C-alpha positions as CSV (number, residue, x, y, z in Angstrom):
1,M,163.0,-25.7,49.4
2,K,160.5,-28.5,50.1
3,L,159.6,-29.0,53.8
4,E,159.7,-32.4,55.3
5,T,156.5,-34.4,55.6
6,R,155.0,-35.9,58.7
7,R,156.6,-39.3,58.1
8,Q,160.1,-37.9,57.6
9,K,162.5,-37.2,60.4
10,V,163.0,-33.6,61.7
11,I,165.9,-32.0,59.8
12,P,169.1,-31.4,61.8
13,L,169.5,-28.1,63.6
14,P,172.1,-26.6,61.2
15,K,169.9,-27.3,58.2
16,F,167.0,-25.7,60.1
17,I,169.1,-22.6,60.9
18,Y,169.9,-22.4,57.2
19,R,166.3,-22.7,56.2
20,L,165.3,-20.1,58.8
21,G,168.0,-17.7,57.5
22,R,166.6,-18.1,53.9
23,Y,163.1,-17.3,55.1
24,A,164.4,-14.4,57.2
25,L,166.3,-13.0,54.2
26,F,163.1,-13.2,52.1
27,A,161.1,-11.4,54.8
28,F,163.8,-8.7,55.1
29,L,163.7,-8.2,51.3
30,L,159.9,-7.8,51.5
31,I,160.4,-5.2,54.3
32,V,163.0,-3.3,52.2
33,F,160.8,-3.3,49.2
34,S,157.8,-2.1,51.2
35,V,159.7,0.7,52.8
36,L,161.2,1.7,49.5
37,I,157.7,1.9,47.9
38,G,156.4,4.0,50.8
39,T,159.4,6.3,50.9
40,L,159.2,7.0,47.2
41,G,155.5,7.5,47.3
42,Y,155.5,9.8,50.3
43,H,158.3,11.9,48.8
44,H,156.6,12.1,45.4
45,F,153.0,12.5,46.3
46,G,153.3,14.0,49.8
47,K,156.0,16.4,48.9
48,I,157.9,15.7,52.1
49,P,161.7,15.4,52.6
50,W,163.4,12.0,52.1
51,L,164.1,11.4,55.7
52,D,160.5,12.2,56.7
53,S,159.2,10.0,53.9
54,F,161.3,7.1,55.2
55,H,160.1,7.7,58.7
56,M,156.5,7.9,57.6
57,A,156.8,4.7,55.5
58,C,158.3,2.8,58.5
59,M,155.7,4.1,60.9
60,I,152.8,3.1,58.6
61,L,154.3,-0.3,57.7
62,T,154.6,-1.2,61.4
63,G,151.1,0.0,62.2
64,M,152.2,2.9,64.4
65,G,150.4,5.5,62.4
66,P,151.1,8.6,60.3
67,V,153.5,11.3,61.4
68,A,152.9,13.8,58.7
69,E,149.6,15.1,57.4
70,M,148.8,14.5,53.7
71,I,147.4,17.7,52.2
72,S,146.8,17.0,48.5
73,P,144.1,14.5,47.2
74,T,146.7,12.4,45.5
75,A,148.8,12.2,48.6
76,K,145.8,11.1,50.6
77,I,144.9,8.4,48.0
78,F,148.5,7.1,48.0
79,S,148.6,7.2,51.8
80,S,145.4,5.3,52.0
81,I,146.5,2.6,49.5
82,Y,149.9,2.3,51.2
83,A,148.2,1.9,54.6
84,L,146.0,-0.9,53.2
85,Y,149.0,-2.6,51.6
86,S,151.0,-2.2,54.8
87,G,148.4,-4.0,56.9
88,V,148.5,-7.0,54.6
89,A,152.3,-6.9,54.0
90,F,153.1,-6.7,57.8
91,L,151.0,-9.8,58.5
92,S,152.3,-11.7,55.4
93,I,155.9,-10.8,56.3
94,T,155.4,-12.1,59.8
95,A,153.9,-15.3,58.5
96,V,156.8,-15.8,56.1
97,F,159.3,-15.4,58.9
98,F,157.6,-17.6,61.4
99,A,156.5,-20.4,59.0
100,P,159.6,-22.6,59.4
101,I,159.5,-22.2,63.2
102,V,155.8,-23.2,63.4
103,H,156.3,-26.0,60.9
104,R,159.2,-27.4,63.0
105,I,157.2,-27.2,66.2
106,L,154.2,-28.9,64.6
107,H,156.5,-31.5,63.0
108,I,158.1,-32.3,66.3
109,M,154.7,-32.7,68.0
110,H,153.3,-34.7,65.1
111,V,150.3,-32.4,64.9
112,E,150.2,-32.1,61.1
113,K,147.4,-34.1,59.4
114,G,148.4,-36.7,56.9
115,D,146.8,-37.2,53.5
116,D,144.6,-40.0,54.8
117,D,143.3,-38.0,57.8
118,N,140.9,-35.8,55.8
């Protein structure tokens, strides 16, 4: 969906809520995908039970830190790569969710630069 430009009127609230819902759904799907990858990886490489793998993936993804120690070298490598991915994913997911809100606020305040303002 194309966002409105500075010269266009602010979209009505129901359309904005619909847009926000679409962005929220996409952010939620990214979270589900990220937790799924982490859960599978921790279960496979870390040899920990499913529930503990899910818990570990959620804790790493939200930046809370690990809850189980990784013993094997492959588990440590996976855990390190997943932690790096999680840092980027968490920030990206947050940006995806808040993008329409920030855009609307800036659009209402007319803060966005036009093409001729470079």
